[in-house]
C-alpha positions in Angstrom: 5.4 19.2 -8.3 8.6 21.2 -7.6 8.4 23.2 -4.4 9.2 26.5 -6.2 6.4 26.5 -8.7 4.0 24.6 -6.4 4.5 27.2 -3.7 3.8 30.0 -6.1 0.6 28.2 -7.3 -0.5 27.7 -3.7 0.3 31.3 -2.9 2.4 30.4 0.1 3.9 33.2 2.2 7.7 33.7 1.9 8.6 31.9 5.1 6.4 28.8 4.3 7.8 28.8 0.8 11.3 28.8 2.1 10.5 25.8 4.5 8.9 23.8 1.7 11.9 24.4 -0.7 14.4 23.5 2.1 12.5 20.3 2.9 12.5 19.3 -0.8 16.2 20.0 -1.2 16.9 17.7 1.8 15.8 14.8 -0.4 14.2 11.5 0.6 16.6 10.8 3.5 15.3 13.6 5.6 11.7 12.3 5.1 12.8 8.8 5.9 14.6 10.0 9.0 11.3 11.3 10.4 9.6 7.9 10.0 9.5 5.3 12.7 11.0 1.9 12.4 8.8 -1.1 13.2 11.4 -3.7 12.5 14.8 -4.2 10.8 14.6 -7.3 8.6 17.6 -9.2 7.4 17.4 -9.4 3.6 17.6 -13.2 3.8 14.4 -13.2 5.9 12.5 -10.7 3.8 10.4 -13.2 1.9 9.2 -14.9 5.1 8.5 -11.5 6.7 6.4 -10.4 3.8 4.5 -13.7 3.8 3.9 -13.4 7.6 2.6 -9.9 7.0 0.2 -11.0 4.3 -1.1 -13.8 6.6 -1.7 -11.3 9.4 -3.7 -9.1 7.0 -5.7 -12.0 5.8 -6.4 -13.2 9.4 -7.7 -9.7 10.2 -10.0 -9.8 7.2 -8.1 -6.9 5.5 -7.4 -8.6 2.2 -10.2 -8.8 -0.2 -10.1 -10.2 -3.7 
């Protein structure tokens, strides 16, 4: 939901509404910038990294199905 109409629906105060709209205008890169990085994977190694992750989940009993 767009920040402008969502903020009005949620009855945000003016300052909070301004912050929400500003955050939304910053786009996905601002949000991504606040996230931590566990690892940087070379695209050539992506398949093996994904398979290793699935094996780890399976070993922990996290994958059901």
